[in-house]
SEGU-847133 format. One record per atom (N, C-alpha, C): residue in one letter; atom name; x, y, z. Coordinates in steps of 0.1 Angstrom, whole numbers. Atoms other than C-alpha are relative to their C-alpha. Example, Ala and Ser with C-alpha at 12.3 -4.5 7.8 and 13.67 -1.06 7.14 Angstrom:
resn name X Y Z
a N 9 -12 0 $
a CA 123 -45 78 $
a C 9 12 0 $
s N -9 -11 0 $
s CA 137 -11 71 $
s C -8 11 8 $
! end
This chain:
resn name X Y Z
m N 12 -1 14 $
m CA -219 -242 125 $
m C -7 16 0 $
e N 7 -9 2 $
e CA -239 -215 139 $
e C 7 15 2 $
r N -9 -13 -2 $
r CA -209 -191 148 $
r C 3 5 -17 $
h N -4 -2 11 $
h CA -199 -194 111 $
h C -12 3 -9 $
f N 9 -8 9 $
f CA -234 -186 98 $
f C 0 16 4 $
d N -1 -16 -3 $
d CA -230 -152 120 $
d C 9 9 -7 $
e N -12 -8 11 $
e CA -196 -146 102 $
e C -7 4 -10 $
q N 3 -1 17 $
q CA -212 -151 70 $
q C -13 14 -1 $
l N 9 -15 0 $
l CA -242 -122 82 $
l C 7 8 2 $
n N -6 -11 0 $
n CA -216 -103 93 $
n C 7 7 -13 $
e N -12 2 9 $
e CA -194 -106 63 $
e C -13 9 -12 $
l N 8 -3 6 $
l CA -230 -98 43 $
l C 1 18 2 $
k N 1 -14 -2 $
k CA -233 -68 61 $
k C 12 15 -5 $
h N -6 -6 6 $
h CA -201 -55 54 $
h C 0 5 -14 $
l N 4 -7 14 $
l CA -205 -57 16 $
l C -9 10 1 $
l N 11 -10 2 $
l CA -237 -40 18 $
l C 4 14 3 $
i N -6 -11 -6 $
i CA -217 -11 40 $
i C 11 5 -14 $
k N -10 -5 11 $
k CA -191 -8 14 $
k C -4 -1 -11 $
m N 9 -2 13 $
m CA -216 -8 -16 $
m C 0 14 1 $
c N 8 -13 -1 $
c CA -232 18 -1 $
c C 8 14 1 $
a N -12 -12 -3 $
a CA -199 40 9 $
a C 3 3 -16 $
l N -3 -3 11 $
l CA -190 35 -29 $
l C -12 7 -5 $
a N 10 -6 9 $
a CA -224 47 -42 $
a C -2 16 5 $
e N 4 -14 -5 $
e CA -229 79 -18 $
e C 14 6 -7 $
t N -10 -8 3 $
t CA -191 89 -28 $
t C -2 1 -15 $
m N 2 -4 14 $
m CA -202 85 -67 $
m C -9 10 1 $
i N 7 -5 0 $
i CA -229 104 -60 $
i C 4 19 3 $
g N -5 -11 -4 $
g CA -212 134 -43 $
g C 9 6 -11 $
d N -12 -5 10 $
d CA -184 135 -69 $
d C -8 2 -12 $
a N 9 -7 11 $
a CA -211 136 -97 $
a C -3 14 0 $
v N 1 -13 -6 $
v CA -222 165 -82 $
v C 10 12 0 $
k N -8 -8 -3 $
k CA -194 183 -73 $
k C 8 4 -16 $
a N -3 -2 18 $
a CA -181 178 -110 $
a C -9 13 -8 $
l N 8 -9 7 $
l CA -210 198 -121 $
l C -3 13 5 $
v N 2 -11 -7 $
v CA -212 223 -93 $
v C 15 8 -4 $
q N -13 -3 2 $
q CA -175 230 -96 $
q C 7 2 -13 $
r N -6 1 14 $
r CA -170 224 -133 $
r C 16 -8 -2 $
d N -10 6 -3 $
d CA -144 199 -122 $
d C 1 -12 -5 $
a N 5 10 7 $
a CA -142 170 -145 $
a C 12 -10 7 $
t N -8 10 -3 $
t CA -114 154 -125 $
t C -3 -16 9 $
a N 6 12 0 $
a CA -135 130 -109 $
a C -6 -10 -6 $
l N 10 7 6 $
l CA -156 117 -134 $
l C 9 -14 -5 $
p N -5 11 3 $
p CA -129 90 -142 $
p C -2 -11 11 $
f N 0 6 -9 $
f CA -131 77 -107 $
f C -14 -7 1 $
i N 15 6 -3 $
i CA -170 75 -107 $
i C -1 -14 -11 $
r N 1 7 14 $
r CA -166 52 -141 $
r C 3 -14 11 $
q N -10 9 -4 $
q CA -140 30 -118 $
q C -9 -2 14 $
h N 9 3 -7 $
h CA -166 29 -88 $
h C -10 -8 -5 $
e N 10 7 5 $
e CA -191 20 -108 $
e C 1 -13 -3 $
a N -5 13 3 $
a CA -173 -12 -119 $
a C 1 -7 13 $
e N 1 5 -12 $
e CA -167 -18 -82 $
e C -12 -7 3 $
v N 13 1 -5 $
v CA -202 -15 -75 $
v C -7 -13 -4 $
n N 5 10 10 $
n CA -211 -39 -102 $
n C 5 -16 7 $
r N -3 11 -2 $
r CA -189 -63 -92 $
r C -3 -8 16 $
l N 9 -1 -17 $
l CA -203 -61 -52 $
l C -14 -7 -3 $
q N 15 3 2 $
q CA -236 -63 -67 $
q C -4 -19 -4 $
v N -2 12 6 $
v CA -225 -100 -81 $
v C 4 -10 13 $
e N -5 7 -9 $
e CA -208 -111 -51 $
e C -11 -2 14 $
i N 15 -2 -9 $
i CA -238 -99 -27 $
i C -12 -12 -2 $
d N 8 10 3 $
d CA -261 -119 -47 $
d C 2 -17 3 $
e N -9 13 -2 $
e CA -239 -151 -47 $
e C 1 -6 14 $
a N 0 1 -14 $
a CA -234 -146 -10 $
a C -17 -6 4 $
c N 13 2 -6 $
c CA -271 -145 -3 $
c C -6 -14 -3 $
f N 6 11 4 $
f CA -279 -174 -24 $
f C 6 -13 3 $
t N -5 7 -9 $
t CA -255 -192 -10 $
t C -3 -6 14 $
m N 5 2 -13 $
m CA -263 -189 25 $
m C -17 -6 -1 $
i N 16 8 5 $
i CA -302 -198 15 $
i C 3 -18 -4 $
a N -2 17 9 $
a CA -290 -231 -3 $
a C 5 -8 12 $
l N -9 15 -8 $
l CA -266 -248 22 $
l C -6 6 15 $
r N 2 0 -12 $
r CA -279 -229 57 $
r C -17 -1 1 $
q N 12 2 -4 $
q CA -315 -230 52 $
q C -7 9 7 $
p N 4 -9 -9 $
p CA -321 -198 73 $
p C -19 -1 0 $
t N 14 -2 -3 $
t CA -356 -192 89 $
t C -4 13 8 $
a N 1 -12 -8 $
a CA -374 -166 105 $
a C 4 15 -7 $
s N -6 -12 3 $
s CA -356 -133 107 $
s C 10 -1 -9 $
d N -9 1 8 $
d CA -330 -144 91 $
d C 1 -1 -16 $
l N 4 3 16 $
l CA -345 -157 60 $
l C -3 16 -6 $
r N 7 -15 6 $
r CA -361 -121 56 $
r C 11 10 -4 $
f N -11 -11 4 $
f CA -326 -103 63 $
f C 8 -4 -13 $
i N -8 4 12 $
i CA -311 -124 35 $
i C -5 6 -12 $
l N 7 -6 8 $
l CA -338 -119 12 $
l C 0 15 -1 $
g N 1 -14 3 $
g CA -338 -83 19 $
g C 14 8 -2 $
a N -14 -5 4 $
a CA -304 -80 14 $
a C 3 -3 -14 $
a N 2 3 15 $
a CA -309 -92 -23 $
a C -5 12 -4 $
k N 8 -15 7 $
k CA -335 -63 -28 $
k C 10 11 5 $
t N -9 -16 -4 $
t CA -310 -35 -10 $
t C 9 -3 -9 $
n N -14 0 9 $
n CA -282 -49 -31 $
n C -6 8 -14 $
t N 6 -3 9 $
t CA -304 -41 -62 $
t C -4 14 -1 $
d N 1 -17 1 $
d CA -315 -5 -51 $
d C 15 7 -1 $
l N -11 -13 -5 $
l CA -278 3 -40 $
l C 4 -1 -17 $
e N -6 -3 12 $
e CA -268 -6 -77 $
e C -6 8 -8 $
r N 6 -12 8 $
r CA -294 14 -93 $
r C 5 11 3 $
l N 0 -13 -7 $
l CA -292 42 -72 $
l C 22 9 -4 $
a N -13 -4 7 $
a CA -250 44 -83 $
a C -4 0 -14 $
d N 3 -5 18 $
d CA -265 41 -119 $
d C -6 15 -1 $
q N 3 -16 1 $
q CA -280 76 -110 $
q C 8 6 1 $
a N -12 -8 -3 $
a CA -249 88 -101 $
a C 8 2 -13 $
v N -6 -1 20 $
v CA -231 78 -140 $
v C -8 9 -6 $
n N 6 -9 10 $
n CA -260 95 -154 $
n C 1 16 3 $
i N -5 -13 -3 $
i CA -255 126 -135 $
i C 14 5 -5 $
a N -12 -1 4 $
a CA -217 125 -141 $
a C 2 4 -19 $
n N -2 -1 16 $
n CA -224 120 -179 $
n C -7 14 -4 $
k N 7 -13 0 $
k CA -246 152 -177 $
k C 6 12 2 $
a N -12 -14 -7 $
a CA -221 173 -157 $
a C 13 -1 -11 $
e N -12 -5 16 $
e CA -194 166 -189 $
e C -7 8 -10 $
r N 8 -9 14 $
r CA -221 178 -212 $
r C -3 14 4 $
l N 4 -15 0 $
l CA -233 208 -192 $
l C 12 7 7 $
m N -9 -3 -4 $
m CA -195 216 -177 $
m C 8 8 -12 $
k N -6 -3 7 $
k CA -189 228 -211 $
k C -8 16 -5 $
h N 10 -13 2 $
h CA -216 259 -211 $
h C 6 8 13 $
d N -1 -7 -10 $
d CA -213 286 -187 $
d C -16 -6 7 $
p N 15 2 -4 $
p CA -242 280 -160 $
p C -8 14 1 $
i N 4 -7 4 $
i CA -268 302 -162 $
i C -7 5 13 $
k N 4 -4 -14 $
k CA -274 308 -122 $
k C 9 -9 4 $
p N -5 8 -11 $
p CA -254 296 -91 $
p C -6 -11 3 $
f N 7 12 -7 $
f CA -263 260 -82 $
f C -1 3 18 $
v N 5 -4 -14 $
v CA -283 262 -49 $
v C -10 -14 2 $
i N 6 12 -3 $
i CA -307 233 -50 $
i C 4 -12 -3 $
i N -8 15 3 $
i CA -290 206 -67 $
i C 6 -2 11 $
p N -6 4 -14 $
p CA -265 209 -36 $
p C -6 -3 9 $
q N 12 2 -11 $
q CA -295 206 -13 $
q C -3 -14 -4 $
m N 8 15 3 $
m CA -310 177 -32 $
m C 9 -10 3 $
t N -15 7 1 $
t CA -275 163 -33 $
t C 0 -7 15 $
e N -2 0 -12 $
e CA -270 163 3 $
e C -14 -9 9 $
l N 10 5 -6 $
l CA -306 153 13 $
l C 0 -16 -4 $
a N -1 9 8 $
a CA -302 124 -12 $
a C 11 -9 6 $
r N -7 6 -1 $
r CA -269 112 -2 $
r C -3 -4 18 $
g N 5 3 -15 $
g CA -283 113 39 $
g C -7 -10 -1 $
m N 12 12 1 $
m CA -313 92 26 $
m C 6 -13 -4 $
v N -7 12 2 $
v CA -289 64 13 $
v C 7 -4 9 $
r N -8 7 -12 $
r CA -267 62 42 $
r C -7 -4 9 $
d N 6 6 -14 $
d CA -293 63 70 $
d C -8 -12 -6 $
s N 8 12 3 $
s CA -315 39 49 $
s C 4 -14 2 $
l N -10 8 -3 $
l CA -286 16 49 $
l C 4 -4 14 $
h N -4 -2 -12 $
h CA -278 21 83 $
h C -12 -6 5 $
a N 15 9 -3 $
a CA -313 10 91 $
a C 1 -12 1 $
y N 2 15 4 $
y CA -313 -20 74 $
y C 8 -10 6 $
v N -13 9 -7 $
v CA -278 -33 88 $
v C -1 0 16 $
n N 1 0 -14 $
n CA -286 -21 124 $
n C -15 0 4 $
r N 14 3 -5 $
r CA -324 -32 123 $
r C -6 14 7 $
q N 5 -13 -5 $
q CA -336 6 133 $
q C -9 4 -8 $
p N 10 -2 7 $
p CA -371 9 122 $
p C -5 14 -2 $
d N 3 -14 -2 $
d CA -376 44 135 $
d C 9 10 -12 $
q N -11 -3 11 $
q CA -345 54 113 $
q C -4 -1 -11 $
a N 9 4 14 $
a CA -362 39 83 $
a C -12 7 -2 $
r N 12 -10 -1 $
r CA -392 57 90 $
r C 1 13 -4 $
e N -1 -15 0 $
e CA -376 90 92 $
e C 4 3 -15 $
v N -7 6 16 $
v CA -358 78 58 $
v C -9 5 -9 $
i N 11 1 9 $
i CA -392 74 41 $
i C -9 16 2 $
q N 7 -11 -3 $
q CA -405 110 54 $
q C 8 11 -9 $
r N -9 -6 8 $
r CA -376 125 39 $
r C -3 1 -18 $
d N 4 3 19 $
d CA -386 116 3 $
d C -8 10 -6 $
r N 7 -10 5 $
r CA -413 142 4 $
r C 8 14 0 $
q N -13 -17 0 $
q CA -388 174 10 $
q C 9 -7 -17 $
l N -5 1 13 $
l CA -367 157 -18 $
l C -6 2 -15 $
n N 12 0 16 $
n CA -399 154 -47 $
n C 1 19 3 $
a N 2 -14 0 $
a CA -404 191 -34 $
a C 10 8 -8 $
l N -8 -5 4 $
l CA -372 202 -43 $
l C 3 2 -16 $
k N -1 2 14 $
k CA -373 187 -75 $
k C -9 6 -7 $
s N 13 -5 5 $
s CA -405 203 -84 $
s C 5 18 -3 $
e N -7 -14 1 $
e CA -387 238 -74 $
e C 6 0 -12 $
i N -8 -2 11 $
i CA -361 230 -98 $
i C -5 0 -15 $
g N 8 -2 15 $
g CA -386 223 -127 $
g C -7 10 -3 $
d N 7 -10 1 $
d CA -404 252 -120 $
d C 9 13 -5 $
e N -8 -11 7 $
e CA -373 277 -122 $
e C 5 -3 -13 $
m N -3 2 11 $
m CA -361 260 -153 $
m C -5 2 -11 $
l N 14 -4 9 $
l CA -395 263 -170 $
l C 2 17 -1 $
g N 0 -9 -1 $
g CA -391 299 -162 $
g C 14 5 -10 $
f N -10 -6 7 $
f CA -358 304 -180 $
f C -1 -4 -15 $
m N 8 8 15 $
m CA -370 280 -210 $
m C -8 12 -12 $
q N 11 -8 1 $
q CA -400 305 -212 $
q C 5 14 -7 $
k N -6 -13 0 $
k CA -373 336 -211 $
k C 5 0 -15 $
d N -9 4 9 $
d CA -350 321 -237 $
d C 2 -10 -4 $
p N 4 13 4 $
p CA -358 292 -258 $
p C 17 -5 -5 $
s N -14 8 3 $
s CA -317 290 -266 $
s C 5 -10 14 $
l N -3 7 -15 $
l CA -313 278 -228 $
l C -11 -13 3 $
v N 8 15 -4 $
v CA -336 247 -234 $
v C 9 -10 3 $
p N -6 10 0 $
p CA -312 223 -240 $
p C 8 -2 15 $
y N -7 2 -15 $
y CA -291 232 -206 $
y C -11 -1 10 $
s N 11 -4 -14 $
s CA -322 238 -183 $
s C -4 -15 -4 $
l N 7 13 3 $
l CA -337 203 -199 $
l C 13 -8 11 $
d N -11 12 -10 $
d CA -304 185 -185 $
d C -1 2 15 $
i N 5 -5 -15 $
i CA -307 204 -151 $
i C -11 -5 5 $
v N 9 7 -5 $
v CA -338 192 -148 $
v C 1 -17 2 $
l N -2 15 0 $
l CA -328 155 -157 $
l C 8 -3 10 $
v N -9 2 -11 $
v CA -303 159 -128 $
v C -5 0 12 $
s N 9 -2 -13 $
s CA -329 167 -103 $
s C -8 -12 -2 $
h N 9 13 0 $
h CA -351 136 -118 $
h C 16 -10 5 $
n N -10 11 -4 $
n CA -317 113 -111 $
n C 0 0 13 $
l N 1 2 -14 $
l CA -315 126 -74 $
l C -12 -3 2 $
e N 11 10 -7 $
e CA -351 120 -69 $
e C -2 -13 -3 $
r N -2 14 -1 $
r CA -345 88 -84 $
r C 7 -9 13 $
i N -8 2 -11 $
i CA -318 83 -59 $
i C -9 -3 12 $
g N 10 4 -12 $
g CA -339 90 -30 $
g C -13 -8 2 $
d N 10 8 -2 $
d CA -366 66 -40 $
d C 4 -12 0 $
h N -6 14 -8 $
h CA -342 37 -39 $
h C 4 2 12 $
a N -3 -1 -11 $
a CA -329 50 -6 $
a C -12 -3 7 $
k N 16 3 -4 $
k CA -370 48 3 $
k C -4 -13 1 $
n N 3 13 -2 $
n CA -371 14 -8 $
n C 8 -9 10 $
i N -7 3 -11 $
i CA -344 5 12 $
i C -3 -1 13 $
a N 11 -6 -12 $
a CA -361 20 41 $
a C -11 -8 5 $
e N 7 8 1 $
e CA -389 2 37 $
e C 2 -15 -3 $
n N -3 13 2 $
n CA -376 -30 29 $
n C 7 -3 18 $
a N -4 1 -14 $
a CA -357 -26 65 $
a C -7 1 11 $
i N 13 2 -11 $
i CA -394 -22 83 $
i C -6 -17 -4 $
f N 2 11 2 $
f CA -402 -53 63 $
f C 10 -9 5 $
v N -6 7 -7 $
v CA -373 -72 77 $
v C 5 3 13 $
i N -1 -3 -14 $
i CA -373 -60 111 $
i C -15 -3 7 $
e N 16 8 -8 $
e CA -412 -63 118 $
e C -8 -8 -7 $
g N 7 9 9 $
g CA -423 -85 88 $
g C -12 10 -2 $
k N 14 -6 2 $
k CA -449 -57 81 $
k C 6 10 -16 $
d N 0 -6 10 $
d CA -451 -45 42 $
d C -5 13 -1 $
i N 4 -13 4 $
i CA -453 -8 38 $
i C -1 7 -11 $
r N -4 -6 13 $
r CA -446 -3 3 $
r C -12 7 -5 $
h N 7 -9 5 $
h CA -467 24 -17 $
h C -11 7 11 $
g N 1 -8 -8 $
g CA -471 43 12 $
g C -13 1 10 $
t N 16 4 -10 $
t CA -502 27 34 $
t C 8 5 8 $
e N -2 -1 -11 $
e CA -484 34 67 $
e C 0 16 5 $
f N 1 -14 -4 $
f CA -483 72 63 $
f C -9 8 -8 $
r N 11 -9 4 $
r CA -515 83 46 $
r C -9 -2 10 $
t N 10 -3 -8 $
t CA -542 100 59 $
t C -14 -1 -4 $
d N 11 2 6 $
d CA -570 92 38 $
d C -5 -14 -1 $
l N 2 12 0 $
l CA -575 57 44 $
l C -12 -2 10 $
p N 12 2 -12 $
p CA -608 45 63 $
p C 8 -8 11 $
s N -5 3 -13 $
s CA -602 38 100 $
s C -8 -16 1 $
a N 6 14 -3 $
a CA -609 0 112 $
a C -11 2 8 $
! end
């Protein structure tokens, strides 16, 4: 009985890893379409979205079944409940990749106003956060989870840099407003992907240590000492 339960946990981990890999691929392909002005990957992104949605349902059903039939306790229960939350964040960050793909399809019809530099940087950072947060969750690595959370500040700073840059273009040439706003929205999509990765990392710490660090309390320096 216990061996079968361990096999179910391993299968749950495998499904999460598969879902994460699909989402990460979607992010990379969406930004590649934007930067390289290549629509080839766009249909595959929508196919991956359907697979991600299917996996979300399968993972939720697996979590509910394990809780109902196995009645796990302590760390196993936290892991299963955390898997359901992680599942939601993975599906939502994949939706952000679809949003980027939709903007890329629109933007590639226009000449770029400058070479893409910050967007690719944000993309690599966001993809790494997604990959590492899920690794931290599945492999119970709290230090790696905390490192992912710290990287979120860097992603936010890059988003602000893009906002300032695009504002400058819009002020100089009002005709660039629609294009510039889409670029700003892409940066927001990437920042939201980082937020979901951060959620997964925080979830990992809760599952591993039983410590709720949401809202950044663990990393704040302005809190009164005990």
